[in-house]
Backbone as a ProteinNet text record, in pm:
[ID]
protein_1_A
[PRIMARY]
MIRETKYNPESEHLPVEESKILKTLGFDIPCIKYLWHDPSLKDLVSLSYSSDVISSNWNSEDVFTSVPLLQQVFQWLRIKHNILANVYSNASGYLYEWHDAEGGTHRGDSGFKGYNDGGCWDYYEEAEIECLRFLIDKIAKMPKPSEQKKCKPYKGILSNIGIGGFMNPNVPYLYRVWIL
[TERTIARY]
-4461.5	-4355.4	-4527.6	-4470.1	-4595.6	-4479.1	-4644.1	-4594.8	-4676	-4564.5	-4567.9	-4731	-4819.8	-4940.2	-4942.2	-5015.9	-5082.9	-5213.7	-5202.4	-5351	-5408.1	-5499.6	-5617.6	-5787.8	-5810.3	-5880.6	-6058.1	-6073	-6144.3	-6190.5	-6078.8	-6084.2	-6175.6	-6204.5	-6335	-6464.8	-6464.5	-6600.9	-6636.3	-6785.8	-6859.3	-6882.5	-6855.2	-6908.4	-7030.1	-7070.9	-7196.8	-7265.6	-7227.5	-7369.3	-7397	-7259.8	-7323.1	-7358	-7438.3	-7424.4	-7602.3	-7597.9	-7800.1	-7888.2	-7796.4	-7838.7	-7898.8	-7804.1	-7826.8	-7918.7	-7953.9	-8053.8	-8181.5	-8189	-8302.5	-8378.5	-8219	-8271.9	-8298.4	-8256.9	-8267.5	-8163.6	-8067.2	-7957.1	-7954.7	-7930.5	-7987.9	-7918	-7746.7	-7606.9	-7589.5	-7628.2	-7586.8	-7378.2	-7373.2	-7250.3	-7237.5	-7069.3	-6996.3	-7059.4	-7049.4	-7067	-7143.9	-7213.7	-7329.9	-7336.1	-7432.8	-7434.5	-7550.7	-7575.8	-7629.5	-7721.3	-7820.6	-7875.9	-8010	-8060.6	-8154.6	-8239.4	-8383.2	-8457.4	-8457.6	-8495.2	-8516.8	-8407.8	-8258.4	-8125.6	-8125.5	-8132.3	-8117.5	-8000.6	-7870.1	-7713.5	-7638.3	-7700.1	-7652.1	-7622.4	-7469.6	-7538.7	-7375.9	-7389.1	-7245.1	-7218.6	-7090.7	-6996	-6983.5	-7017.2	-7018.2	-6965.4	-6916	-6853.9	-7003.5	-7012	-7122.7	-7022.7	-7079.5	-7000	-7017.2	-7082.8	-7119.1	-7031.2	-7028.2	-6914.2	-6943.5	-7120	-7170.8	-7259.5	-7199.6	-7349.8	-7411.4	-7542.3	-7654	-7696.1	-7815.4	-7868.9	-7934.8	-7817.2	-7853.3	-7966	-7993.9	-8096.7	-8245.6	-8226.5	-8396.9	-8512.5	-8364.8	-8424.3	-8358.2	-8507.6	-8518.4	-8400.5	-8348.6	-8278.7	-8120.8	-8048.5	-7952.3	-7933	-7808.9	-7814.4	-7686.5	-7669.6	-7530.5	-7449.6	-7311	-7218.9	-7065	-7109.4	-7091.9	-6979.6	-6903.4	-6779.2	-6776.2	-6641.4	-6656.5	-6717.3	-6666	-6650	-6790	-6898.1	-7022.2	-7098.7	-7030.4	-7173.7	-7115.6	-7042.7	-6939.8	-7040.2	-7105.3	-7145.8	-7316.6	-7386.6	-7448.2	-7460.4	-7379.2	-7452.5	-7448.5	-7356.5	-7310.9	-7532.2	-7552.8	-7628.7	-7743.4	-7791.8	-7896.7	-7933.6	-7875.4	-7834.7	-7767.6	-7771.9	-7656.1	-7554.4	-7494.3	-7370.5	-7298.4	-7158.1	-7040.5	-6923.6	-6848.1	-6813.4	-6668.9	-6588	-6409.7	-6301.5	-6235.3	-6109.9	-5993.4	-5985.6	-5757.4	-5763.1	-5605.8	-5464.3	-5499.3	-5403	-5377.7	-5248.6	-5204.6	-5073.1	-5118.4	-5216.7	-5246.9	-5247.4	-5317	-5361.2	-5480.4	-5603.9	-5648.1	-5823.2	-5905.2	-6050.8	-6135.9	-6235.7	-6349.2	-6467.3	-6501.9	-6636.7	-6727.5	-6812.9	-6867.6	-6944.7	-7032.7	-7065.9	-7160	-7267.8	-7387.5	-7279	-7330	-7253	-7351	-7411.4	-7487.7	-7463.5	-7375.3	-7341.2	-7206.5	-7213.7	-7089.1	-7102.9	-7185.9	-7238.9	-7154.3	-7052.7	-6989.4	-7131.9	-7131.2	-7268.4	-7148.3	-7045.5	-7054.2	-6869	-6844.4	-6683.6	-6671.3	-6584.1	-6553.9	-6519.5	-6512.7	-6506.9	-6419.6	-6323.2	-6199.3	-6229.7	-6303.6	-6335.1	-6276.6	-6151.5	-6071.1	-5973.4	-6022.2	-5913.9	-5818.9	-5668.7	-5543.3	-5537.3	-5423.8	-5470.8	-5531.7	-5508.2	-5491.8	-5635.1	-5750.1	-5855.3	-5848.6	-5749.3	-5795.7	-5825	-5814.1	-5750	-5629.2	-5533.4	-5458.2	-5367.8	-5499.5	-5474	-5645.1	-5602	-5709.7	-5843.6	-5770.5	-5979.2	-6057.6	-5964.2	-6035	-6089.1	-6069.7	-6148.5	-6212.3	-6216	-6263.7	-6427.4	-6382.9	-6520	-6609.5	-6531.7	-6621.8	-6665.4	-6645.8	-6692.8	-6884.3	-6861.9	-7016.5	-7037	-7054.6	-7084	-7119.3	-7121.3	-7154.4	-7231.3	-7256.3	-7331.5	-7513.7	-7454.6	-7543.2	-7659.9	-7549.8	-7628.8	-7757	-7749.5	-7728.5	-7806.7	-7835.3	-7927.8	-8084.6	-8087	-8092.3	-8177.9	-8163.8	-8250.2	-8324.7	-8291.9	-8329	-8507.7	-8662.2	-8782.5	-8756	-8900.2	-8934.5	-9036.5	-9024.9	-9106.6	-9226.5	-9326.8	-9409.4	-9405.6	-9309.5	-9312.1	-9256.6	-9273.1	-9191.1	-9313.3	-9237.5	-9434.1	-9412.1	-9566.9	-9523.6	-9558.5	-9460.2	-9481.9	-9599.2	-9667.3	-9766.7	-9721.2	-9816.4	-9751.8	-9707.8	-9634.7	-9576.5	-9717.2	-9775	-9894.5	-9773.5	-9714	-9652.6	-9704.1	-9597.2	-9604	-9512.5	-9629.6	-9502.5	-9474.4	-9279.2	-9277.7	-9173.8	-9171.1	-9189.3	-9013.4	-8980.9	-8807.9	-8764.9	-8621	-8531	-8406.5	-8329.4	-8205.1	-8172.4	-8094.7	-8105.3	-8219.3	-8322.9	-8385.1	-8550.9	-8595.9	-8772.2	-8841.3	-8895.2	-8883.7	-9044.6	-9060.6	-9172.8	-9330.5	-9437.7	-9518	-9550.2	-9502.2	-9530	-9418.9	-9269.8	-9186.6	-9272.7	-9194.2	-9285.6	-9277.8	-9327	-9340.9	-9217.7	-9123.1	-9058.8	-8964	-8911.5	-8841.8	-8901.5	-9018.5	-9038.2	-8956	-8979.7	-8894.5	-9030.7	-9059.9	-9102.8	-9002	-9043.1	-9028.2	-9027.1	-9007.6	-9052.8	-9038.8
4574.9	4462.8	4464.4	4414.4	4394.7	4200	4265.7	4043.5	3988.3	3896.2	3864.9	3787.9	3770.4	3707.2	3674.1	3593.1	3540.5	3552.4	3619	3687.6	3560.1	3560.3	3437	3442	3501.7	3522.8	3507.3	3414.7	3402.9	3386.6	3578	3635.1	3734.8	3791.2	3890.7	3864.2	3706.8	3727	3725.1	3815	3745.4	3558.9	3549	3398.6	3378.5	3235.3	3145.2	3185.6	3197.4	3222.7	3341.2	3494.6	3637.2	3630.7	3547.4	3561	3492.5	3400.1	3385.9	3490.2	3568.5	3658.8	3727.9	3858.8	3937.8	3893.8	3734.6	3758.9	3784.2	3741.4	3846.1	3905.9	4003.4	4115.3	4254.8	4135.3	4206.5	4278.7	4189.9	4282.9	4181	4307.9	4301.7	4334.1	4325.7	4375.6	4313.5	4268.6	4158.7	4192.8	3946.2	3945	3777.7	3752.8	3644.7	3562.8	3611.3	3400.6	3418.8	3275.8	3244.5	3119.8	3104.4	2919	2905.2	2790.1	2745.9	2605.3	2585.2	2460.3	2423.9	2275.2	2182.6	2199.6	2209.6	2270.9	2086.2	2014.8	1903.4	1804.8	1819.5	1715.4	1877	1851.4	2026	2035.5	1916.8	1967.3	1988.3	2008.8	2034.6	2153.5	2160.5	2400.5	2274.1	2433.2	2461.4	2525.9	2568.5	2766.9	2745.9	2858.7	2878.6	2990.4	3015.6	3169.6	3181.9	3283.5	3285.3	3299.3	3224.1	3156.5	3323.2	3362.5	3496.2	3570.7	3666.1	3765.5	3935.3	3909.7	4025.1	3884.3	3989.6	3976	3904.8	3888.7	3860.9	3897.3	3944.4	3935.4	3753.2	3689.2	3558.6	3532.6	3659	3640.7	3661.1	3669.3	3653.8	3541.2	3398.3	3297.9	3197.4	3120.3	3071.4	2992.8	2925.8	2813.6	2894.1	2966.5	3091.3	3215.5	3216.6	3289.5	3423.9	3428.6	3551.2	3549.6	3558.3	3549.1	3668.9	3753.2	3948.3	3921.8	3982.4	4079.6	4133.8	4181.8	4234.2	4381.8	4435.7	4553.2	4638.6	4477.5	4548.8	4497	4429.7	4464.5	4578.7	4612.1	4822.5	4903.1	4931.7	4954.1	4957	4864	4843	4896.3	4853.5	4908.9	5065	5076.2	5270.9	5345.1	5245.3	5303.5	5262.3	5151.2	5162.8	5128.6	5134.4	5150.2	5279.9	5350.4	5540.3	5438.9	5380.7	5327.5	5301.1	5411.6	5434	5361.1	5185	5118.1	5096.2	5148	5131.8	5036	4990.5	4972.2	5010.7	5013.1	5085.1	5051	5126.9	4976.3	5103.8	4990.5	5065.6	5016.6	5041.6	4939	4845.6	4767.7	4631	4545.9	4680.5	4526.6	4648.6	4561.9	4652.6	4607.5	4680.9	4746.2	4793.6	4846.9	4900.4	4964	5066.6	5165.4	5151.4	5257.9	5269.2	5387.8	5507.5	5584.3	5635.5	5725.4	5779.1	5841.5	5738.9	5783.9	5908.2	5924.8	6124.6	6224.4	6362.7	6329.1	6348.5	6216.1	6131.5	6109.4	6112.6	6096.8	6005.1	5976.5	5814.4	5755.6	5635.3	5558.8	5424.3	5354.9	5262.3	5267.1	5120.8	5101.4	4939.4	4925.3	4707.3	4702.6	4847.3	4819.6	4706.7	4679.5	4621.6	4467.3	4346.1	4260	4207.4	4148.9	4103.4	4047.8	3940.9	3775.3	3852.8	3946.3	3997.5	4058.7	4041.8	4053.9	4240.6	4335.6	4464	4455.6	4359.8	4357.7	4402.1	4377.6	4399.1	4304.4	4283	4155.8	4140	4054	4020.1	4107.8	4048.1	4061.7	4152.5	4276.9	4398.4	4265.3	4138.8	4091.2	4005.3	4015.5	3871.6	4060.3	4143	4275.4	4285.9	4324.9	4368.3	4281.8	4151	4011.9	4107	4053	4085.5	4218.1	4307.3	4444.1	4344.9	4320.7	4320.4	4237.1	4102.6	4039.3	4112.3	4199.8	4225.5	4347.3	4411.4	4484.8	4476.8	4305.3	4204.2	4186.7	4137.9	4095.2	4206.3	4333.5	4437.3	4509.1	4463.4	4542	4445.1	4345.8	4203.6	4201.4	4225.7	4233.2	4401.3	4452.5	4580.2	4572.1	4697.8	4649.1	4690.6	4609.1	4575.5	4755.8	4857.2	4947.4	4910.4	4789.1	4772.2	4748	4673.8	4602.6	4784.4	4881.6	4967.8	5053	5078.5	5120.5	5318.5	5318.3	5474.8	5582.4	5685.2	5795	5862.2	5875.8	5984.2	6059.8	6165.6	6333.6	6387.7	6465.2	6548.6	6610.5	6682.4	6789.2	6847	6844.2	6970.9	7113	7210	7329.9	7454.1	7438	7547.3	7669.4	7735.5	7842.4	7888.1	8076.3	8138.6	8160	8167	8160.1	8010.1	8140.9	8078.1	8067.4	8030.3	8168.4	8323.8	8346.8	8463.2	8511	8438	8538	8486.9	8634.5	8594.7	8567.1	8520.9	8522.3	8584.1	8606.2	8710.6	8609.5	8581.1	8527.7	8444.2	8545.9	8562	8499.1	8477.3	8383	8252.7	8169.9	8036.3	7917.3	7870.4	7720.5	7702.7	7649.7	7537.8	7609.2	7817.6	7759.6	7854.5	7795.6	7735.7	7623	7668.6	7538.3	7476.6	7307.4	7318.8	7247.2	7299.9	7260.9	7164.1	6981.5	6943.1	6990.7
11975.7	11879.6	11810.8	11723.8	11579.9	11545	11511.3	11534.1	11317.3	11306.9	11135.9	11198.7	11097.1	11116	10938.8	10876.8	10757.4	10713.7	10662.8	10630.6	10560.6	10666.3	10633.3	10619.9	10457.9	10417.6	10479.1	10527.3	10660.5	10712.1	10774.9	10906.2	10825.6	10684	10648.6	10677.9	10700.3	10705.8	10786.9	10884.8	10973.9	10907.2	11102.6	11179.7	11146.1	11046.6	11067.1	11105.8	11291.8	11332	11372.1	11375.9	11368.7	11222.3	11113.9	10983.4	11004	11073.3	11068.3	11157.5	11272.3	11322.6	11287.1	11167.3	11071.3	10959.9	10935	10871.1	10935.8	11013.4	11105.6	11147.8	11160.4	11225.6	11082.2	10926.7	10808.1	10706.2	10731.5	10719.9	10562.1	10445.9	10264.6	10194.9	10285.2	10144.4	10062.2	9930.9	9840.7	9900	9926.3	9950.4	9862.4	9874.6	9753.4	9826.4	9968.9	10004.5	10084.9	10082.7	10169	10188.5	10269.5	10377.7	10275.7	10264.1	10234.6	10322.3	10357.3	10485.5	10450.9	10417.4	10395.1	10523.9	10496.9	10590.8	10645.1	10554.2	10577.8	10616.3	10621.6	10683.8	10745.5	10904.5	10997.9	10955.5	10982.6	11030.5	10943	10753.6	10662.6	10631.3	10627.2	10614.3	10486	10413.6	10303.3	10332.7	10330	10265.2	10171.6	10060.2	9901	9837	9757.7	9743.5	9613.8	9595.6	9435.5	9370.3	9218.9	9100.1	9008.1	9016.8	8968.3	8979.6	8931.1	8971.3	9041.4	9005	9108.2	9232.1	9289	9465.2	9475.5	9562.3	9593.6	9698.1	9732.5	9834.3	9885.4	9931.9	10019.4	10042	10157.7	10273.5	10246.8	10076.2	10062.2	10051.9	10014.9	10011.5	10145.5	10117.2	10276.6	10315.3	10218.4	10252.1	10269.6	10188.9	10176.3	10278.2	10339.1	10445.1	10432.3	10388	10352.2	10441.5	10372.4	10516	10440.1	10472.9	10495	10490.6	10422.7	10526.5	10607.7	10712.1	10834	10757	10699.5	10670.6	10571.8	10527	10468.2	10651.1	10721.7	10822.7	10922.9	10891.2	10996.6	10890.5	10760.9	10674	10680.6	10728.8	10711.6	10930.5	10961.4	11119	11123.2	11022.3	10994.7	10968.3	10821.7	10736.1	10833.9	10849.1	10935.6	11078	11070.4	11295.1	11358.5	11212.7	11273.4	11395.6	11431.5	11523.9	11412.4	11476	11359.8	11488.4	11451.4	11560.8	11529.6	11588.6	11583.9	11639.6	11622.9	11743.5	11730.5	11847.6	11901.4	11933.1	11940.8	12019.4	12187.6	12287.2	12382.3	12418.9	12577.4	12567.2	12575.8	12649.3	12672.6	12491.4	12449.8	12347.9	12228.1	12221.9	12178.3	12186.8	12148.5	12233.7	12139.6	12155.8	12097.8	12147.2	12068.9	12082	12016.8	12029.7	11892.5	11956.3	11843.9	11816.8	11756.9	11752.7	11703.3	11571.8	11429.2	11299.8	11249.3	11351.6	11236.9	11439.1	11415.8	11570.6	11644.8	11563	11704.9	11845.6	11890.8	12044.6	12074.1	12234.2	12209.6	12343.1	12271.2	12322.4	12421.8	12413.5	12503.6	12429.1	12516.4	12478.1	12463.5	12548.7	12565.1	12700.6	12750.3	12917.6	12948	12856.5	12897.5	12942.5	12866.5	12837.6	12797.1	12720.1	12698.2	12718.8	12679.1	12706.3	12849.8	12765.5	12842.6	12957.6	13042.9	13133	13124.8	13105.4	13044	13037.9	13007.6	12933.3	12866.7	12748.8	12608.7	12503.5	12365.2	12301	12273.3	12217	12170.3	12035.1	11954.5	11766.4	11764	11662.4	11620	11518.7	11474.6	11456.2	11532.8	11605.5	11717.2	11857.8	11842	11911.5	11861.5	11693.8	11627.8	11533.1	11604.7	11614.5	11706.5	11788.7	11944.2	11932.2	11909.5	11882	11824	11671.2	11610.7	11683.7	11716.2	11813.1	11882.6	11995.7	12058.8	12049.7	11915.8	11865.6	11814.6	11767.3	11700.4	11799.1	11898.8	12032.7	12044.6	12037.9	12134	12061.7	11859.7	11798.7	11805.4	11812.5	11876.9	11950.5	12099.3	12222.2	12193.2	12060.8	12123.4	12091.5	12109.8	12091.8	11950.2	11879.3	11771.5	11813.1	11687.4	11660.3	11698.3	11654.7	11704	11861.7	11892.3	12032.9	12171.1	12085.9	12208.7	12261.2	12397.3	12496.5	12406.5	12434.3	12399.1	12472.7	12471.9	12555.8	12655	12755.8	12754.8	12760	12713.5	12736.3	12859.3	12873.1	13019.5	13027.4	13110.9	13145.1	13334.3	13230.9	13385.5	13332.3	13382.2	13315.5	13175.3	13157.1	12999.2	13112.3	13090.8	13090.8	13068.7	13070.3	12958.8	12993.7	13051.5	13077.8	13006.2	12953.9	12822.8	12846.9	12786.2	12720.7	12743.4	12870.8	12830.6	12940.4	13010.3	13067.8	13045.7	13074.2	13066.9	12909.6	12838.3	12679.5	12715.7	12595.2	12550.9	12525.6	12510.4	12550.3	12375.4	12240.3	12145.6	12063.9	12157	12079.1	12000.3	11905.1	11884	12022.4	11975.1	12044.1	12042.3	11986.9	11952.1	12058.8	12132.4	12203.9	12425.3	12359.8	12489.8	12577.6	12679.5	12737.9	12894.8	12873.2	12986.2	13113.8	13256.1	13360.8	13399.4	13479.2	13501.8	13692.2
[MASK]
++++++++++++++++++++++++++++++++++++++++++++++++++++++++++++++++++++++++++++++++++++++++++++++++++++++++++++++++++++++++++++++++++++++++++++++++++++++++++++++++++++++++++++++++++++

């Protein structure tokens, strides 16, 4: 069944709360829409569009937050975090999945967490926003490089066994394997 919906230009932009999280994650793609907040007036915020034809990186200033288009967030995920996400449909509705942008390794999907009886979302835009919310939350919870634990080198046995049988000890180190 094809549904007729009215175009809503606001649905092209990431919601404000997720935009604020993206700012803390280092989102730096220029945007035409921004959020202005006055630190002295905690609850006063204003959503505006840039009067310039050229967009700006509003996140570079404390009182502004960039409110990106959804396609800009997907682009940032692909370039900065090597995540390629997409929304697709099945008989029950819309779902999402994500892969490594380089290499295409499948990393996960929505797992039928949608609200309808089939575990999907009824509208493409809902699945798209839920996908971005999930991925932004996942990135926000990742440890910073300075917080990551260093791996200790394994002190195992170096084997000369490789593909095709025993390897010559003169073969470069790259082709040797560790037996755990």
